[in-house]
C-alpha distance (Angstrom), angle and dihedral (degrees) to the residues before:
residue distance angle dihedral
M1 . . .
M2 3.80 . .
M3 3.81 90.9 .
Y4 3.80 88.5 55.5
L5 3.81 94.0 45.7
D6 3.82 95.7 43.8
I7 3.78 103.3 32.2
E8 3.81 93.9 165.0
E9 3.81 90.2 59.1
A10 3.82 96.6 35.0
Y11 3.80 91.6 121.2
V12 3.84 89.2 66.0
Y13 3.79 90.5 62.1
Y14 3.80 98.3 40.7
T15 3.82 99.1 86.1
P16 3.82 95.9 47.8
C17 3.81 89.0 47.1
A18 3.81 92.2 50.0
L19 3.81 91.2 48.1
R20 3.83 93.7 50.4
M21 3.81 90.9 46.5
T22 3.81 90.6 50.9
E23 3.80 91.7 48.9
F24 3.79 91.4 49.2
M25 3.79 92.9 48.0
D26 3.81 90.6 49.2
A27 3.81 89.8 54.4
I28 3.82 98.5 51.3
R29 3.80 135.0 62.4
D30 3.81 101.6 -175.1
R31 3.83 107.0 122.3
K32 3.80 95.1 -149.5
A33 3.81 92.6 50.7
L34 3.81 91.2 45.9
T35 3.80 90.7 50.6
T36 3.79 89.7 50.8
C37 3.81 90.0 50.7
V38 3.81 90.7 52.7
E39 3.81 90.0 49.9
I40 3.80 90.7 49.3
S41 3.80 90.6 50.1
R42 3.80 91.2 50.8
D43 3.79 91.0 50.0
V44 3.80 91.5 49.7
M45 3.80 91.8 49.2
A46 3.81 88.9 50.2
G47 3.81 91.9 50.5
A48 3.82 91.6 -114.1
Y49 3.80 92.1 135.0
Y50 3.80 98.1 158.5
K51 3.80 90.6 50.3
A52 3.83 88.6 50.8
L53 3.81 91.0 50.4
V54 3.79 91.9 52.2
K55 3.80 89.7 52.8
C56 3.81 90.5 47.8
R57 3.79 88.4 61.3
T58 3.79 89.4 61.5
L59 3.81 88.5 63.3
F60 3.82 91.8 59.7
D61 3.82 91.9 80.3
F62 3.80 90.2 48.3
E63 3.80 90.5 51.3
Q64 3.82 93.6 45.5
E65 3.81 91.5 51.8
R66 3.81 90.4 52.5
L67 3.80 93.6 46.4
A68 3.81 91.7 48.4
Y69 3.80 90.5 49.3
G70 3.79 91.1 52.9
S71 3.79 94.0 50.9
E72 3.83 95.5 49.7
G73 3.78 92.0 81.2
V74 3.82 94.7 46.9
S75 3.78 122.9 88.0
K76 3.82 117.3 -116.3
S77 3.79 92.6 -112.8
A78 3.81 92.0 50.9
A79 3.81 92.0 46.3
R80 3.82 90.7 55.2
G81 3.75 90.8 59.4
């Protein structure tokens, strides 16, 4: 998002973005999500930051499904902290 908001300084944010994307891709095995990550990376490298952001939104459902799956086996009191 910062690359999109501060296009003149986008290069400052590139490395942290690439590192987070790599970490995320190392942690998942879902082919569709991995394909989306590759597409996002290509858009970022091409400077198509808004297009990359739109694709990032598609990963929200993937993330929510995983978070909901993880909390199913936790009691309500433990889930509240």
